[in-house]
ROVEX-888094 format. One record per residue (C-alpha): z, y, x; residue in three letters. Coordinates in steps of 0.02 Angstrom, whole numbers, padded with zeros to 5 digits, always signed. Layout:
<pts>
ZYXAla;...
</pts>
This chain:
<pts>
+02690+04553+05044Met;+02557+04565+04909Ala;+02602+04496+04740Lys;+02477+04354+04753Asp;+02526+04308+04931Ala;+02647+04170+04886Glu;+02740+04085+05031Pro;+02687+03907+05070Pro;+02789+03767+04994Leu;+02915+03685+05107Leu;+02872+03508+05161Thr;+03025+03400+05192Val;+03032+03229+05272Glu;+03188+03145+05204Arg;+03250+02969+05174Pro;+03208+02890+05007Pro;+03339+02903+04871Gly;+03386+03012+04727Val;+03308+03184+04750Asp;+03439+03311+04701Arg;+03360+03461+04783Arg;+03284+03522+04621Ala;+03453+03512+04537Ala;+03539+03599+04681Ser;+03422+03749+04675Thr;+03405+03760+04487Ala;+03464+03925+04419Gly;+03445+04008+04588Arg;+03477+04194+04569Arg;+03440+04297+04723Val;+03541+04455+04731Ser;+03443+04615+04766Pro;+03580+04656+04890His;+03572+04491+04981Ala;+03549+04499+05168Ala;+03372+04491+05235Asp;+03346+04318+05310Val;+03157+04312+05294Thr;+03124+04249+05471Ser;+03201+04137+05601Leu;+03231+04165+05786Pro;+03108+04064+05890Ala;+03240+03941+05952Glu;+03300+03902+05777Leu;+03124+03886+05706Glu;+03081+03762+05845Trp;+03237+03661+05804Ala;+03190+03645+05621Thr;+03019+03572+05655Thr;+03066+03442+05784His;+03164+03281+05779Asp;+03349+03283+05815Ala;+03325+03191+05980Ser;+03203+03325+06040Glu;+03321+03463+05987Val;+03465+03383+06081Leu;+03357+03362+06236Ala;+03300+03543+06231Arg;+03481+03602+06215Leu;+03538+03488+06356Gly;+03655+03397+06239Ala;+03690+03221+06178Thr;+03759+03151+06016Glu;+03921+03114+06109Ala;+03948+03300+06139Gly;+03962+03413+06289Leu;+04087+03386+06427Thr;+04228+03510+06449Glu;+04147+03573+06609Arg;+03977+03596+06526Glu;+04056+03690+06380Ala;+04154+03804+06497Ala;+03998+03842+06599Ser;+03895+03884+06446Arg;+04034+03991+06376Leu;+04030+04094+06535Gly;+03841+04114+06518Thr;+03824+04142+06330Cys;+03989+04228+06297Gly;+04108+04196+06154Pro;+04043+04147+05983Asn;+04097+04307+05899Thr;+04008+04443+05804Ile;+04034+04612+05883Ala;+04142+04698+05752Pro;+04146+04881+05709Asn;+04257+04902+05860Gln;+04359+05056+05889Ser;+04272+05169+06014Pro;+04335+05190+06191His;+04468+05323+06204Trp;+04344+05437+06295Leu;+04221+05421+06151Ala;+04361+05454+06027Ser;+04413+05607+06128Leu;+04235+05672+06129Ser;+04217+05643+05942Arg;+04374+05742+05907Arg;+04323+05885+06020Leu;+04158+05900+05929Leu;+04226+05899+05752Asn;+04205+06063+05656Pro;+04388+06114+05668Val;+04399+06095+05855Asn;+04229+06173+05882Val;+04300+06323+05790Met;+04449+06325+05908Leu;+04337+06310+06061Ile;+04230+06455+06001Val;+04386+06559+05970Leu;+04448+06519+06146Ser;+04278+06567+06219Ala;+04278+06731+06124Val;+04453+06768+06191Ser;+04388+06742+06367Val;+04242+06860+06335Leu;+04360+06999+06280Val;+04472+06962+06430His;+04618+06900+06325Asp;+04654+06760+06448Asn;+04828+06722+06385Ser;+04763+06691+06208Ala;+04620+06585+06278Ala;+04742+06481+06380Ala;+04857+06454+06231Leu;+04715+06404+06116Ile;+04650+06286+06249Gly;+04822+06209+06266Gly;+04829+06186+06078Met;+04661+06097+06079Ile;+04714+05980+06218Val;+04883+05942+06138Leu;+04813+05913+05963Ser;+04665+05807+06016Val;+04764+05706+06143Ser;+04902+05669+06020Leu;+04781+05612+05885Ala;+04678+05506+06007Thr;+04833+05423+06081Trp;+04905+05385+05911Gln;+04743+05310+05843Glu;+04712+05209+06001Thr;+04889+05141+05991Arg;+04867+05100+05808Ser;+04699+05014+05836Asp;+04774+04905+05972Arg;+04919+04857+05860Ala;+04802+04806+05719Val;+04689+04710+05839Ala;+04842+04614+05900Ala;+04886+04570+05720Leu;+04711+04505+05687Arg;+04724+04386+05834Thr;+04867+04298+05744Met;+04741+04225+05620Val;+04630+04090+05694His;+04484+03992+05623Thr;+04442+03824+05701Thr;+04309+03691+05683Ile;+04303+03505+05725Ala;+04213+03491+05893Val;+04159+03329+05979Gln;+04177+03336+06167Arg;+04198+03221+06317Arg;+04317+03242+06461Ala;+04179+03190+06583Ala;+04006+03108+06580Pro;+04020+02930+06517Gly;+04191+02951+06440Ser;+04225+02922+06256Ala;+04198+03072+06143Pro;+04349+03150+06059Val;+04346+03256+05901Val;+04470+03399+05905Gln;+04497+03567+05822Glu;+04437+03712+05929Arg;+04427+03900+05895Pro;+04254+03946+05837Ile;+04246+04078+05973Ala;+04232+03937+06101Glu;+04074+03860+06027Leu;+03918+03859+06135Val;+03738+03802+06108Pro;+03726+03612+06119Gly;+03899+03585+06046Glu;+03918+03441+05922Ile;+04024+03491+05773Ile;+04084+03403+05616His;+04079+03495+05449Leu;+04176+03458+05290Ala;+04208+03541+05124Ala;+04291+03710+05147Gly;+04224+03744+05322Asp;+04136+03904+05363Leu;+03977+03870+05462Ile;+04029+03942+05631Pro;+03854+03963+05707Ala;+03672+03931+05669Asp;+03663+03741+05678Val;+03536+03601+05661Arg;+03597+03455+05556Leu;+03599+03285+05639Leu;+03676+03187+05494Ala;+03740+03234+05323Ser;+03816+03159+05168Lys;+03795+03250+05002Asp;+03805+03414+05096Leu;+03798+03567+04985Phe;+03807+03737+05067Val;+03849+03901+04981Asn;+03726+04028+05053Gln;+03772+04172+04938Ala;+03835+04278+05082Ala;+03661+04277+05160Leu;+03534+04244+05023Thr;+03623+04291+04862Gly;+03592+04117+04788Glu;+03714+04085+04648Ser;+03714+03895+04669Met;+03753+03791+04823Pro;+03600+03716+04908Val;+03590+03536+04969Glu;+03548+03510+05152Lys;+03468+03362+05241Phe;+03450+03320+05427Pro;+03265+03271+05426Ala;+03141+03384+05514Arg;+03025+03498+05415Cys;+02867+03597+05443Thr;+02873+03782+05396Val;+02962+03889+05268Ala;+02950+04069+05213Ala;+03136+04102+05203Leu;+03270+04051+05327Ala;+03382+03997+05185Gly;+03249+03873+05127Asp;+03254+03768+05285Phe;+03350+03613+05229Pro;+03399+03550+05401Asn;+03488+03704+05465Ile;+03647+03790+05411Ala;+03674+03971+05454Leu;+03827+04061+05518Met;+03922+04146+05378Gly;+03882+04016+05246Thr;+04010+03888+05187Ala;+04016+03702+05152Val;+04043+03682+04966Phe;+04053+03493+04968Ser;+04001+03345+05075Gly;+04007+03313+05261Thr;+03889+03334+05408Ala;+03869+03321+05595Thr;+03769+03460+05677Ala;+03719+03531+05845Val;+03746+03716+05881Val;+03584+03809+05917Val;+03629+03995+05913Leu;+03798+04079+05928Thr;+03871+04253+05915Gly;+03754+04401+05901Asp;+03603+04287+05931Arg;+03632+04202+05764Ala;+03547+04271+05608Ile;+03714+04329+05540Phe;+03746+04417+05705Gly;+03583+04514+05692His;+03624+04564+05514Ile;+03802+04615+05561Ala;+03734+04727+05699Gln;+03606+04807+05584Ser;+03736+04852+05452Ile;+03879+04894+05570Ala;+03976+05042+05506Gly;+03896+05037+05334Gln;+04043+04959+05241Glu;+04069+05061+05083Pro;+04232+05160+05075Pro;+04375+05097+04970Thr;+04440+05198+04823Asp;+04579+05261+04936Phe;+04459+05315+05073Glu;+04343+05398+04947Ala;+04491+05494+04876Gly;+04541+05555+05049Leu;+04363+05610+05081Asn;+04362+05708+04919Arg;+04524+05797+04966Ile;+04457+05835+05141Ala;+04293+05902+05070Arg;+04390+06010+04947Leu;+04494+06084+05087Met;+04341+06117+05195Leu;+04253+06197+05046Ala;+04403+06313+05026Ile;+04389+06355+05211Val;+04204+06392+05192Ala;+04240+06515+05050Val;+04403+06588+05115Met;+04354+06629+05294Ser;+04209+06746+05249Pro;+04314+06824+05111Leu;+04460+06857+05228Val;+04341+06930+05356Phe;+04264+07051+05231Leu;+04431+07109+05160Ile;+04507+07141+05332Asn;+04350+07222+05402Trp;+04335+07339+05253Leu;+04521+07384+05248Thr;+04558+07391+05436Lys;+04389+07440+05507Gly;+04402+07320+05657Asp;+04268+07190+05630Trp;+04309+07093+05788Phe;+04493+07073+05744Ala;+04440+07026+05567Ala;+04327+06888+05636Val;+04466+06816+05743Leu;+04589+06822+05599Phe;+04466+06742+05477Ala;+04432+06601+05599Met;+04618+06572+05625Ala;+04643+06567+05436Val;+04506+06437+05425Gly;+04589+06332+05559Val;+04755+06343+05469Gly;+04680+06284+05306Leu;+04579+06140+05382Ala;+04651+05964+05370Pro;+04631+05923+05554Glu;+04782+05807+05561Met;+04738+05708+05405Leu;+04635+05568+05488Pro;+04766+05541+05623Met;+04911+05536+05501Leu;+04819+05417+05385Val;+04783+05297+05528Thr;+04959+05306+05597Val;+05034+05280+05425Asn;+04926+05128+05389Leu;+04954+05054+05562Ala;+05142+05075+05544Lys;+05129+04988+05377Gly;+05030+04846+05455Ala;+05162+04821+05589Met;+05303+04827+05462Ala;+05211+04701+05352Met;+05187+04585+05501Ser;+05376+04581+05522Arg;+05381+04525+05339Arg;+05257+04384+05376Lys;+05104+04475+05307Val;+04957+04498+05425Ile;+04836+04640+05386Thr;+04653+04607+05427Lys;+04593+04775+05359Arg;+04701+04932+05361Leu;+04632+05004+05199Ala;+04692+04846+05110Ala;+04871+04907+05126Ile;+04842+05045+04999Gln;+04754+04923+04882Asn;+04905+04809+04894Leu;+05019+04952+04843Gly;+04904+04995+04698Ala;+04889+04814+04638Met;+04943+04796+04456Asp;+04876+04620+04423Thr;+04901+04466+04531Leu;+04796+04310+04500Cys;+04871+04162+04589Thr;+04853+03975+04597Asp;+04996+03860+04549Lys;+05011+03732+04687Thr;+05113+03795+04833Gly;+05143+03962+04751Thr;+05247+03915+04601Leu;+05278+03739+04665Thr;+05349+03673+04828Gln;+05180+03618+04896Asp;+05268+03453+04933Leu;+05185+03325+04821Val;+05276+03160+04797Ile;+05192+03002+04733Leu;+05309+02945+04594Lys;+05210+02813+04499Gln;+05068+02690+04531His;+05039+02589+04375Val;+04904+02491+04285Asp;+04839+02534+04113Leu;+04985+02442+04032Ala;+05107+02557+04121Gly;+05171+02424+04242Asn;+05196+02457+04428Asp;+05043+02395+04521Ser;+05026+02368+04708Glu;+04839+02346+04683Arg;+04825+02523+04613Val;+04924+02590+04761Leu;+04817+02492+04885Glu;+04654+02558+04813Phe;+04722+02735+04806Ala;+04774+02720+04987Tyr;+04604+02655+05043Leu;+04516+02799+04957Asn;+04629+02929+05039Ser;+04629+02844+05208Tyr;+04441+02827+05228Phe;+04384+02993+05158Gln;+04318+03107+05295Ser;+04335+03272+05203Gly;+04489+03378+05180Leu;+04649+03283+05147His;+04733+03378+05008Asn;+04916+03365+04962Leu;+04885+03217+04847Leu;+04802+03119+04987Asp;+04946+03159+05105Val;+05071+03099+04974Ala;+04976+02934+04957Val;+04962+02907+05145Leu;+05146+02942+05171Arg;+05206+02830+05031His;+05237+02678+05138Glu;+05287+02642+05317Glu;+05157+02665+05454Leu;+05144+02479+05494Ser;+05106+02435+05313Glu;+04972+02569+05300Arg;+04888+02506+05458Met;+04892+02327+05393Arg;+04801+02377+05234Ile;+04669+02478+05324Ala;+04630+02345+05455Gln;+04557+02230+05323Ala;+04423+02357+05275Tyr;+04285+02458+05357Arg;+04210+02623+05297Leu;+04027+02611+05253Ile;+03992+02775+05164Asp;+04069+02914+05062Glu;+04024+03018+04910Ile;+04125+03178+04939Pro;+04223+03273+04811Tyr;+04149+03422+04722Asp;+04218+03540+04591Phe;+04091+03494+04458Thr;+04116+03307+04439Arg;+04297+03313+04506Arg;+04290+03141+04586Arg;+04269+03071+04760Met;+04222+02895+04813Ser;+04219+02791+04971Val;+04116+02634+05001Val;+04211+02506+05104Val;+04171+02334+05171Gln;+04304+02205+05128Ala;+04305+02030+05206Pro;+04205+01956+05064His;+04132+02100+04968Thr;+04078+02281+04974Arg;+04155+02399+04849Met;+04158+02578+04793Leu;+04331+02651+04762Ile;+04338+02810+04659Cys;+04481+02927+04618Lys;+04483+03089+04519Gly;+04532+03178+04361Ala;+04568+03061+04216Val;+04428+03120+04100Glu;+04297+03125+04238Glu;+04338+02951+04304Val;+04345+02875+04130Phe;+04172+02948+04093Ser;+04093+02835+04226Val;+04194+02678+04184Cys;+04132+02540+04068Thr;+04271+02411+04094Thr;+04457+02407+04133Ala;+04565+02284+04228Glu;+04719+02223+04133Leu;+04829+02084+04201Glu;+04689+02022+04313Gly;+04562+02018+04171Gln;+04419+02138+04140Arg;+04399+02206+03965Val;+04268+02325+03895Pro;+04325+02503+03877Leu;+04317+02587+03709Asp;+04379+02745+03624Ala;+04550+02665+03594Thr;+04578+02644+03780His;+04527+02823+03809Tyr;+04651+02886+03678Arg;+04791+02780+03752Asp;+04752+02839+03928Leu;+04745+03022+03876Ile;+04907+03003+03780Ala;+04994+02932+03935Ile;+04917+03066+04044Ser;+04969+03204+03923Asp;+05147+03139+03915Arg;+05161+03139+04104Leu;+05078+03310+04115Asn;+05205+03377+03992Asp;+05340+03323+04115Asp;+05252+03411+04259Gly;+05162+03260+04333Phe;+04985+03266+04401Arg;+04888+03109+04353Val;+04743+03038+04452Ile;+04640+02890+04390Ala;+04587+02749+04507Ile;+04431+02645+04479Ser;+04317+02532+04579Phe;+04151+02441+04577Arg;+04090+02293+04676Glu;+03925+02329+04759Leu;+03787+02216+04821Pro;+03770+02198+05008Gln;+03648+02321+05086Ala;+03596+02373+05262Pro;+03724+02477+05358Glu;+03603+02624+05353Thr;+03592+02625+05163His;+03642+02795+05094Ala;+03749+02790+04938Tyr;+03736+02931+04813Cys;+03804+02991+04647Leu;+03703+02858+04554Ala;+03825+02728+04619Glu;+03967+02811+04523Glu;+03920+02719+04362Gln;+03982+02561+04279Gly;+04153+02571+04363Leu;+04307+02471+04319Thr;+04461+02575+04276Leu;+04608+02504+04373Leu;+04754+02619+04333Gly;+04825+02785+04385Tyr;+04944+02867+04506Ile;+05061+03008+04458Ala;+05124+03146+04572Phe;+05261+03273+04556Leu;+05260+03444+04640Asp;+05427+03523+04592Pro;+05440+03711+04564Pro;+05503+03819+04706Lys;+05678+03888+04687Glu;+05611+04057+04742Ser;+05469+04060+04613Ala;+05570+04122+04464Ala;+05656+04267+04554Pro;+05493+04313+04640Ala;+05400+04320+04474Leu;+05540+04424+04400Ala;+05531+04544+04548Ala;+05342+04562+04530Leu;+05361+04596+04343Ala;+05495+04727+04379Asp;+05373+04805+04502Ser;+05241+04826+04368Gly;+05130+04681+04422Ile;+05057+04567+04289Asp;+05046+04389+04357Val;+04909+04275+04294Lys;+04899+04091+04340Ile;+04723+04027+04379Leu;+04719+03841+04412Thr;+04598+03696+04406Gly;+04741+03583+04354Asp;+04783+03512+04184Ser;+04835+03640+04053Pro;+04989+03537+04012Arg;+05047+03534+04193Ile;+05011+03719+04213Ala;+05105+03760+04054Ser;+05254+03652+04104Lys;+05269+03726+04278Ile;+05251+03903+04213Cys;+05386+03869+04084Gln;+05502+03803+04221Met;+05483+03961+04326Val;+05513+04080+04183Gly;+05337+04137+04137Leu;+05312+04175+03953Ala;+05265+04020+03853Arg;+05084+04034+03803Ser;+04938+03919+03768Thr;+04829+03903+03924Pro;+04648+03959+03911Val;+04528+03825+03975Leu;+04373+03850+04077Gly;+04274+03768+03937Ser;+04341+03902+03819Asp;+04276+04039+03935Leu;+04104+03957+03938Asp;+04088+03992+03752Lys;+04121+04179+03772Leu;+04010+04324+03819Asp;+04060+04449+03953Ala;+04162+04555+03831Ala;+04251+04400+03767Gly;+04295+04343+03943Val;+04365+04516+03981Ala;+04469+04515+03822Glu;+04536+04340+03860Ala;+04575+04390+04039Ala;+04674+04541+03982Met;+04767+04454+03842Arg;+04816+04286+03920Asn;+04925+04236+04066Gln;+04885+04054+04103Ile;+04710+03984+04135Phe;+04680+03800+04172Ala;+04538+03680+04210Lys;+04446+03819+04299Leu;+04298+03807+04417Thr;+04273+03931+04559Pro;+04148+04025+04449Ala;+04277+04040+04310His;+04405+04114+04430Lys;+04279+04240+04495Glu;+04227+04289+04318Ala;+04408+04321+04268Ile;+04439+04430+04420Val;+04281+04532+04392Arg;+04322+04553+04208Ala;+04495+04620+04248Leu;+04424+04743+04374Arg;+04297+04805+04248Glu;+04443+04842+04131Arg;+04518+04957+04262Gly;+04644+04837+04338Arg;+04677+04834+04525Val;+04670+04646+04554Val;+04743+04543+04693Gly;+04702+04358+04713Val;+04816+04238+04806Leu;+04730+04075+04850Gly;+04710+03951+04991Asp;+04580+03826+04931Gly;+04393+03812+04943Ile;+04380+03850+04758Asn;+04472+04015+04782Asp;+04340+04090+04898Gly;+04231+04175+04766Pro;+04382+04250+04677Ala;+04455+04313+04841Leu;+04293+04404+04879Arg;+04281+04476+04704Ala;+04458+04547+04706Ala;+04515+04720+04760Asp;+04634+04633+04878Ile;+04612+04453+04936Gly;+04770+04365+04995Ile;+04777+04196+05080Ser;+04890+04097+05196Val;+04872+04046+05377Asp;+04857+03862+05328Ser;+04718+03893+05202Ala;+04539+03828+05207Ala;+04426+03927+05323Asp;+04328+04007+05182Ile;+04489+04067+05098Ala;+04559+04143+05259Arg;+04397+04230+05301Glu;+04376+04297+05124Ser;+04551+04373+05122Ala;+04608+04547+05171Asp;+04788+04493+05200Leu;+04857+04330+05270Ile;+05031+04269+05224Leu;+05119+04172+05360Leu;+05222+04091+05223Glu;+05150+04048+05052Lys;+05283+04131+04949Ser;+05278+04259+04810Leu;+05436+04337+04884Leu;+05341+04369+05047Val;+05198+04442+04946Leu;+05319+04553+04850His;+05387+04620+05015Asp;+05208+04659+05066Gly;+05176+04750+04904Val;+05330+04858+04930Met;+05274+04901+05106Glu;+05103+04950+05041Gly;+05184+05066+04916Arg;+05293+05143+05052Arg;+05139+05181+05157Val;+05051+05263+05011Phe;+05206+05362+04962Ala;+05221+05437+05135Asn;+05036+05480+05138Leu;+05055+05569+04972Leu;+05198+05672+05043Lys;+05087+05743+05179Tyr;+04941+05771+05063Leu;+05047+05859+04933Arg;+05137+05965+05060Met;+04982+06012+05158Ser;+04871+06045+05007Ala;+04999+06144+04906Ser;+05051+06245+05060Ser;+04871+06286+05102Asn;+04834+06333+04923Phe;+04985+06450+04922Gly;+04930+06526+05087Asn;+04764+06574+05008Ile;+04850+06693+04888Phe;+04968+06756+05023Ser;+04832+06794+05150Val;+04714+06874+05025Leu;+04849+06986+04950Gly;+04924+07037+05117Ala;+04752+07073+05192Ser;+04705+07189+05049Ala;+04874+07277+05044Trp;+04932+07296+05224Leu;+04860+07424+05346Pro;+04864+07292+05483Phe;+04835+07104+05499Leu;+04977+07006+05416Pro;+04981+06887+05564Met;+04892+06886+05731Ala;+04759+06750+05752Pro;+04854+06672+05896Ile;+05010+06666+05788Gln;+04917+06580+05647Leu;+04853+06448+05765Leu;+05023+06420+05844Thr;+05104+06408+05673Asn;+04975+06279+05619Asn;+04996+06174+05776Leu;+05186+06170+05764Leu;+05182+06129+05580Tyr;+05058+05986+05603Asp;+05160+05916+05746Phe;+05314+05908+05636Ser;+05221+05799+05510Gln;+05189+05658+05634Thr;+05361+05589+05588Ala;+05316+05568+05404Leu;+05258+05386+05423Pro;+05438+05342+05468Thr;+05515+05423+05315Asp;+05622+05332+05188Asn;+05551+05307+05013Val;+05657+05313+04855Asp;+05670+05154+04754Glu;+05596+05233+04597Glu;+05439+05273+04694Ser;+05415+05088+04728Leu;+05438+05023+04551Arg;+05261+05046+04489Arg;+05089+05022+04567Pro;+05032+05176+04660Arg;+04851+05220+04625Arg;+04748+05358+04701Trp;+04718+05494+04572Glu;+04640+05653+04638Val;+04660+05739+04469Gly;+04849+05725+04477Lys;+04845+05792+04654Met;+04752+05945+04590Gly;+04883+05975+04457Glu;+05019+05960+04587Tyr;+04934+06087+04699Ile;+04912+06211+04556Leu;+05096+06196+04512Ala;+05174+06202+04686Met;+05054+06318+04779Gly;+05096+06479+04684Pro;+05282+06449+04710Val;+05251+06460+04896Ser;+05153+06623+04875Ser;+05290+06705+04772Ile;+05416+06689+04914Phe;+05286+06743+05042Asp;+05268+06904+04942Tyr;+05457+06924+04936Leu;+05456+06909+05125Thr;+05317+07040+05136Phe;+05417+07159+05026Ala;+05577+07135+05126Ala;+05488+07162+05292Leu;+05388+07311+05228Phe;+05526+07407+05136Trp;+05693+07340+05197Leu;+05655+07319+05382Leu;+05527+07461+05396Gly;+05379+07357+05455Ala;+05259+07468+05358Asn;+05143+07545+05488Ser;+05024+07483+05623Pro;+05156+07527+05751Ala;+05274+07402+05669Gln;+05140+07268+05644Ala;+05219+07155+05776Thr;+05385+07154+05682Leu;+05298+07109+05518Phe;+05192+06974+05598Gln;+05340+06895+05688Thr;+05445+06897+05530Gly;+05310+06813+05425Trp;+05275+06688+05565Phe;+05456+06629+05561Ile;+05467+06626+05370Glu;+05301+06534+05353Ser;+05347+06405+05485Leu;+05521+06373+05415Phe;+05467+06364+05233Ser;+05321+06246+05267Gln;+05428+06134+05376Thr;+05581+06128+05265Leu;+05486+06105+05101Ile;+05446+05926+05149Val;+05626+05883+05104His;+05595+05947+04927Ile;+05425+05866+04906Ile;+05474+05697+04980Arg;+05590+05650+04836Thr;+05627+05674+04652Arg;+05811+05663+04692Arg;+05929+05796+04759Leu;+05880+05816+04943Pro;+06007+05766+05076Phe;+06131+05711+04942Ile;+06044+05580+04837Glu;+05900+05547+04957Ser;+05907+05551+05146Leu;+05755+05573+05258Pro;+05723+05462+05407Ser;+05808+05510+05570His;+05640+05547+05651Ala;+05585+05665+05512Leu;+05753+05754+05513Leu;+05745+05772+05702Ala;+05569+05846+05703Thr;+05615+05966+05563Thr;+05769+06031+05652Ile;+05681+06035+05820Gly;+05534+06134+05753Leu;+05647+06262+05670Cys;+05742+06285+05833Leu;+05578+06308+05928Val;+05516+06434+05800Gly;+05678+06534+05807Ala;+05671+06534+05997Trp;+05492+06595+06016Leu;+05522+06783+05978Pro;+05654+06787+06116Tyr;+05562+06676+06240Ser;+05442+06713+06383Pro;+05302+06661+06263Leu;+05340+06806+06145Ala;+05223+06930+06231Ala;+05072+06812+06243Pro;+05098+06768+06061Leu;+05113+06949+06007Gly;+05294+06930+05950Met;+05453+07032+05969Arg;+05638+06997+05941Pro;+05692+07012+05761Leu;+05836+07124+05702Pro;+05999+07042+05650Ala;+05971+07091+05468Ala;+05817+06979+05463Tyr;+05910+06814+05472Trp;+06022+06833+05318Pro;+05869+06893+05223Met;+05771+06741+05282Leu;+05913+06625+05232Thr;+05915+06696+05055Ala;+05726+06681+05038Ile;+05726+06500+05100Leu;+05867+06451+04983Leu;+05777+06532+04837Gly;+05615+06447+04885Tyr;+05701+06278+04897Ala;+05782+06300+04726Ala;+05619+06357+04645Ala;+05519+06217+04725Ala;+05648+06089+04669Phe;+05642+06154+04490Ala;+05452+06152+04491Ala;+05455+05976+04561Arg;+05570+05917+04421Arg;+05466+06001+04285Leu;+05306+05933+04358Leu;+05379+05756+04361Ala;+05407+05769+04172Arg;+05236+05838+04128Trp;+05130+05747+04257Val;+05205+05581+04314Pro;+05132+05588+04488Val;+05248+05457+04566Asp;
</pts>
């Protein structure tokens, strides 16, 4: 679009009243990375420009909702309301992808060359290796993908849907999975709901929608049901809400227009499928894989040249160089990573932690800072209403009655405080109170003004009843009710009220103020707005107690012992936060308020985030800013939250953690879902994440250091020997057997000291490890060469088979057994035991290797039986190698703390 081609202004037809649209869009900041929503699908554009009755008629719907039969029929036609995820490919596609990767292409070429030179036995063996390796990897990944998919189905998101059993029957509102939504469905939205489809609003009340996921707008936008004309941007249509956005505050009724992939979000998801940036862990693995492939690219030509020049047989040199390249390539790495992570996900599910994204497991193990809310995490999440008093501190039934009416008639989310109010008295008494009133309107809660109000019709008057934080309610009150009399409020009352509130907060109570205002009669259709929350009469307050969990103190101590710094981020009073933290054993410190953070620049916020442990009176933006500041300082940050106000922080964190009972936006923003909101459960998950990472490191260390050592061994032997140090088919067989033995590593035990600290991915330390351990392997390869060459007489081309068989066995045994040195800092088999599966594969592979020279496969593999003197020599070399590797491992642990 040309610079001077400005989009036309949006014309909105809306009821008269206070126009808050300008305020809602003030400060709009569109992210350059925001999704492109510059146009609407035809169906949605038509719905925005026509009256609600016309939209309903076109969709074949009514305000009463669809019948169950209509919904089922449409679901069969339109399909489920889901976005096609980056699904795992069909096993045939996965098989084809593996066959066509560079390593297997190399094997296929080698097999074809063997056929051309009429070496059919070698071609058959290589083909068998390809089939076995690819099939094993494909089966393991398919099994892992299915397991993870099953875990994801344990987390459901629902929405309030209005349906009828049959035409003419009364509509019923019930929670249904969002996947069941169809066009024409009538849904009810409230604060905390994710918009489950592209919908046209039919009615709304102070509805503010956070569209940041689609448009990059930093502030929520107010939405209205009235029809409009045209707009340049989809996000600017005020009467539609798009899938993927979230209700920040307010309520609405809407009709579903587009679902699934037909929605704007669905189109965007399809266009960016597969483009999710890699995590730090995935990027590190890619760097290691690229390094290994670069070594292959350099080594293979070099091995070919050395062997061609020294042996004169260019064809044999080509085959040997290709086999060396295959041996050095990390062909099992992707499969082992997936299996390891999937095993971790299954183990975490048994510990009540559901993994939505496999890569999040490593982030959980690397987490060194946990930002968590207070309610339900440190406390029992069982709020009890303890006091309901007037401003003089006397018990007041009138305060309780007004608090009950406010909680009973609100249509948004009932939080724990509302539940405590509603459960305070017997059911019959609650019904008696409610029957005398009728709901007229509602001004929903939001996190800026921290109040919510309902307008109710009493027998003789209409009144607004407001409840909220003490300071915010007091700010809109001009009078107070004391002993049935109204008195003007002044600064003295405010000081007295704050003093009472502070004293209760110091004892761990949460205080909520109750106020009211009598309103003039107005038509039933009159829309009440924030302007009515003025000139209120302060009635009294209610006080709640949420006792600390018994498990909170030991859980916090366990997290601290595990190297995790816990920070409390709450919107609650600083006095309550400080009291609860003190009761669960957190260090006594002065809470940092959100208002304090507002006075700081970015560097100041980062410094405060690093230095302090308790933050109170926070808005969602404050929580997000703290998380981002910690990450910029190099922390790996996890956020545990379940509320609407935790959504931005969950998305900003390295690892978002929520619970299955959380608000929709919190669950969808999280990477992990706890089936029990407990820090002990989270600690178990952290330990499992560290176990997964520890076992991955074992394979990477072992494979990389072994390959690096083999470089020196192959180069030296090729230049020195008058024959190939190992036949190509032997190299390939050795590599296949070795890789197969490592499939048991995900089951291995992990030492306690390896779980004590966060485990971060550091490629530099991996390089130091390789440089230290690789040459140790080469030294004992050269000792084997010397023993075979001089002690056993394998020093001429006629004895090449003896030399090659001897090195094959030594190489296979040393690579397989060294895992028991690398897997632990402790004394192997004495202070640290491997898993039964790893021990079994190790023993089994050694037995297979020892059997091969005497088996019917010896001739096809170019092997021969070994003399009796070989085995004592091999035993001595392996014991020396184990001792040297153990010593190097201990020294390396002192110089480079890699664990």
